[in-house]
N, C-alpha and C positions, 0 to 999 in steps of 0.2 A: 644831166645826171652825173654825179661823181661816183666813181667805183674804186674800191680798194681791192687789190689782188695780193693775197698773202702768200709769199714764197715765189721768188722769181727764178725758178729752175727751168728745165727744158720743156715743161708744159706751162708753168705759170707765166713766164715771160711772154711766150707767144700769145697766150690768152690776153694778157694786159695790152699787148700791141694790137691785137684784133679789136678789142673794145675801143681803144683810142682811134684806130683806123676807121671805126664806125661812127666817129664824131663825138665820143664821150670824153670826159676828163677823168683820167685814171691815175691813181697813186699806187705804185708798186712797193710792197714792204718785204724786206728780206733781212735776215740776221747777218748776212755777209756784207761787210762794208765795201769790199772790192767789187762785188756784183752791183751794189747800189751806185758806186762811183762810175762804173762802166756804163750802166744804163743811162745815168744822167749825162754822160758824155756821148750818148747815142752810139755806143759801141757794143756789139753783141758779146756777151761774156763767154760763149761757147760756139764753136763752129758747127756747120752741118745742117742748120735748120733753114730750109728753103724760104727765101724772101724775108727772113727776119731782119737782116741788116738794112736792106732797102727801106723797109717799113719803119724801123727804128729811126733811120735818118730823116724820115718825114715827120713822125708824130712827136718826137722829143723837141726838136727846134720849134715846132708849132705850139708847144706848151700843153699838149694833150696827154703827155705821159711824163711823170717824174717818179723818182724812187727815194725811199727813206728806210732807215733801220727801225723807226718808231712805229710799231704796228698799231698801238692804241691811238696814236695821233692820226694815222691814216684812216682808221675806222671812224674816228670821231668826225672826220670831214665828209664821210661818204654816206650815200643812200643805199648802196648795195656792196656786199663784201663777198668775194669769191676766194675760197680757201683751197690751196693745192700743196699743202705741207706734206712731206713724205711720211709714210707709215712704214716702219721697219718690222721685220719678223725675226725673232731670235732663233737660236740653234734648236730649241724645242718646238719650233713652229708657233710660238705665241706672239701675238702682235705687241710691239713695243710702242706705246702711245706717247712716249716722252716728249718728242718734238711737237706733236699735235696738241697735247695737253697745254704746253707752255704757250703755243700760239693762240689756242682757244681762250685761255685766261686773259691774254693781252687783248684779244678781240672784245671780250666781255668788258674790260676796263674802258674801252673807247665806245662801246655800243650805246646808241641813243635811240629814242623812240622813232618808229617808222622805218627802221633799217631792215633790209632783206639780207640774210646770211645764207650762202650756198656753199656746202662742202662738196668738192669735186674729187678729193682723194678717195681711192677705193677703200672701202671699209667692211668689216664684218657686219652681217645683218643685225640690225637693232642698235648700232652705235650712235646714229644721229639722234634718235629719240632717247635712248637710255644713257648716253654719256654726254653728248654736246649740249642738249637742251638743259639739263639741270646745271651743268657747269656754267653756261652762259647766263642763266637766270640768277644763279648764286652770285657771280662776280658783278654782274651789271645791276642787279636789283630790279630788273625788268621781267615781265611775264611774256613768254612766247605765245604767239597767237593773238595777243592783245596789243603789246607794245612793240614787238618785233616779230619777224617771220623767219623760220628756219626750214631749209629744204636740203635734200640731197640730190645732186645732179652729176653723175659720174663722167669724168673725162673719158673719151673714147677715141683718142687720137694716137698716132704713132710718131715718135720723134723723127725729125727729118721732113715730115710732110704734114705738120699740124694744121696749117692754114687750109690745105686742100681737104683734109679729113673733117674739119669743122663744117665745111660746106656739104660734104658727102653723106655724113651719117646723121640720123635723127638725134636731137638733143633730148635725152631722157631726164625727167624730173619727178620727184616724189616729195610731197610736203607733209607736214604734221597737221595741216588743216587745209580746207578747200581754199580759204582766202590766201594762205601762204603760197599754195601751188599757183593760184591765179597771178600773184605778184611775180613769181618766178617765171611763169610763162611770158608775161609781158616784158620782163627784163631781158630774157634770152632772145625774144623776137626782135628786140630793139638793137641788139649787139651782134646778131648772127644773121647770115643769109644762107639759103640752102639750095643745093642743086636739085633739078628735077630728077625724081627716082621712080619711073613707071614700074619698076620691079617690086616696089614696096606695097604692102597691103593697104596702106593709107598714105596720104601726102607726106612728103619729107618735111620736117620742121620740128617743133617742140612737142614731144609726146609726154603727156601726164600719165604716170603709171598708178596714180591713186594714193600711194603711201610711200614714205621714205624707205620702208623695208623692201618694197617691191623694186624700187630703183637700185637699192644696195645689192639685192640679189641678182638683178639683171646684169650688172657689171661683173659680178663674180661668176655668174653662169656662163656668160659668153667667153670669158677667158679660161675658165675651168674646162669648158667643152674643148677648147683647143689643146689643152694639156692632155686630156683623156684621149682625144683623137690621135695626137702624136704618139702617146703611149701605145695605143693599138697598132699604129703604123710601125713603131719600133719592134713590137713583138712579131709582126709579120716579117719585118726585115731580118730579124735574127733567124727565124725559121727558114725563110727563103734562102738566105746565105748558106745555110748548112745543107740545103737540098738541091743545089744547082739551079735555083730559080731566080730570075731578076724581079725583085719586088716592085721596082718602078714600072715595069711593063704590066705587072699585075694591077697596080694601082691605077694606071692609065686606063686599062681595060675596064676595071670596076667602076671608075668614075664616069665612064661613057653612059652609064645608066643614071637617070636623074635623081635617084634616091640614095646614091652613094657619094660621099664627100670625104674620102680618106685623105688625110694630110700626108706630108712628106716626112719620112723618117730621117734621123740624123744623129750625129755623134753627141749632141747636147742640146738642151733647152735652156737658154739663158735670158738675160734681160731683167728689167724691173717688174715685169708683169706675170708672164706665164708660169715661172717657177714659184712665185710668191702667192698669187691670189687663190690658187687651190688650197693653200695652207690656211688662208683666212677663212675660206669656206668651211674647211674641216674643223676649224676652231669652234664654230657654232653648230656643225653637223658632223660629229665624230663618227657616226655610223655610216658615213658615205664611203663604203669600202671600195667602190669602183674608182673614186677619186684618189684614194690613198694608194691603191695598187698602181694606177697610172703614173702617179708622182714617183713611186719607187722604181718603176720600169724606166722612166726617163732619166732619173738620177743615176741609174746603173750603166747608161750607155757609154760614158767616157772610159770607164774601166773595161768595158766590153771591147771597145776599139783598140785599147792598148793590148788586151789579150790576143786579139787577132794578129797584131804585129809580133808579139812574143811567140805565138805558135808558129808563125811563118819563119822567124829567125832561129827558133830553137831556144834562144835565151836572149834577154835584154841586158844581162849583166855586163856593165862596162861599155855598152853600146851608145854611140852618139845618135840621138834622135831629134830631128827637127819637128817642132810643132808649128804648123803654118796657120797663124791667126790667133790673136789675143782677144779681139773684139767678139762680142756675143753674136753679132749680126754683120753680114757683109756691108761695107761702105759706111759703117757707123763707128765713130771713135768713142766706144763705150765698152767697159768690161764688167758691167753689173752682172753678177752671177754667171759669168762666162764659163763655158766648158773648158777654157784653157787651164783653169785652176785645178779641177779634178784630173784632167789629162796629165798635167805635169806631175801632180802628186802620185798618180798611179804609176807613171814611168819611174819616178824616183824610188818608189816602194819595190819595184822590180829590179833595182840596181842600175837602171839606165842613166845616162847623162843627158837630160833634156835641154834643148835650146828653143827659143821662141822667136818667130819672125812675124811682123805685122807691118804692112806699108803705111799704116796711119800713126804708128808710134815710133818715136826715136829710141835708140839704144838706151839712152838715159831714162826714158819713161818706162821701158821694159825692166830695166834694172831696179827702178823704184818699186816695181811690183814683185821683185824677188826673182826675176828671170835673167838667164844668160841669153844675150841676143844672138840670133842666127842671121847670117847674110846669105842670100841666094847665091849659090855657086860654091859654098864651102862644103868640104867633105863630110858626109854623114853615113851612118849605117842604115838608117830608116827615116821615114818621114810620115807624119800624120796630119791630114788636113782637118783643121778645127773650125775655120771660118770660111764662108763662101765669098771671099773678096774677088772682085772681077779679075784682078791681075793674075790670080792663080790658074785661071782657065787656060792660059798660054804656056804654063810650065811643062817641061819635058824632062826626060832622064838626065840630060846634060846640065840642067839647072840644079839637080840634087845629086852631084857626083858621089859615087860609092854606095848610094842607097840600094840595098838589096831588096827592101820591102817598102812599099808605099801604100798606106791605108787612106783612102779617100772617104772621109767621114761626112762629106757634104755633096757627093756626086757632082763635082765641078771640074775634075780633071778629065783629060782625054786619054783613055787607056792606051790608044795606039801610039802615043808619044813616049810610052814607057816599056818599049820592047826590051826583053832581057831582064826586066825587073819583075819581082813578084808583086803584082798590082792587085790590091784588094779594095773593091768598091763596096761600101757598107750596103748590105741587102741584095748582093748579087753573087750567086754561086760561081766559083772559079773552075 
């Protein structure tokens, strides 16, 4: 079987490698010539994905994976096409289909009878049937359900551990026809292997949800649930912090009962998924007030953390403040919708002089993002922990000389190491 994977980003490339590692012949298509060249040289274009380099070093020389910038040509050679092109959301929370539309038209130009097309990019409910089906039919001149099959099958993996997650979680599919779903089930069973999961209501593997809309909603639901849950945890944290209560102790106690699954509160919700997918859901269900309220609550947390520092210092005007962490998640060199941006903005609005530290980014990389770099050990008036990097667990007052206030937005610091400092742990009364 020949497979085309369209977009070789942090999800698409590991998928292409997974399929090649399963013995299939894979053509990866990407608009970035540098990415294509690196893949063809068996070199990972981005660091941090477990086992990616070692697998690339096997499948590329073996001829099971090659890359190209010609999407239509890659599709024309293939029996199955997997699409992982990014979908962006604009400032008004509207999906921007620009990149996906272009890729879909190119897929249509190369589409031939008998091909299975599977979209894995997270989409608003109804997009597969209402947007991609007519677009592919118009460009290709083929009819879906007769000449080719179209399904939606959401990616459900986390960067850094894609190969493990592919084995761990059921592969959800939803077709526009029973025949299309059957083709998708056979395809994914051929390229994926699954761990035993006795905790699941049915065997781990490929789960057919019956329609593309159900599969689209499942991905939005599981991610929106996390955003809503974190929003609730953040509301609890704000109340607890103002009433002398440790919210983490409360959450631990609550979750000892099997029907409570409260998430961890924090200074920000970042990344490609959790801040974005609730907006995609709201685009088709604008009456989902709970979802909208949770998104607003989470978006307000960076400014809340800065307010805590301002209240403790009296004023931030002219104060040097170190923001610890640019990445949206500890151990990941990625700043997509990271809380560092609203934290720095809130500090600047209050007259502070913000500086940013991150062990994964060079001073030049931080400067390219518009930040002044901070070095551990430099004098500051205050510090705010934005990312839960492992190295921050060992920090003490001597590492942040002059800091009269430290706000731990991720509950990673040891308060005992900051004797003599006003130490504020988000969600813990002082």
